[in-house]
C-alpha positions, 0 to 999 in steps of 0.5 A: 503474482497471484494473491494467494502466493503473496499472502503466503509470502506475507505469512512467512515474513509480515515485515517484508516491505516488498511483499506489503507493497505488492499486496497493496498493489494487488488489492488496489487493482481489485478495487479494495482501496482500504485494504491496499492502504493498510498494506501500503502503510505497512510498507512505509513503516517497516521500510528502508527503501526511501523510493519504495516508501514514497511510492507507497505514500503516493499510492495511498493518496491515489487510493484515498482519491478513489474513495472520494471526499478525502481531499485533506488526507490526499493532500497530507500524503502528497506533502 
């Protein structure tokens, strides 16, 4: 889905975990790992789908690994 459409969905319902996760994925694909982590974190905080929450945590770990020198954060997220 296009970023603009995802942002419109986010504006309509900022606590929707699927929209937050999809925005995180979109920003990660664009190389914007800090923004991606913010949306992944929101997906875990508002989540009710345990598998999606775990996937968001793992995606956050991958984003921090891409940033480099964040090994303690990566380890903590994976644990």
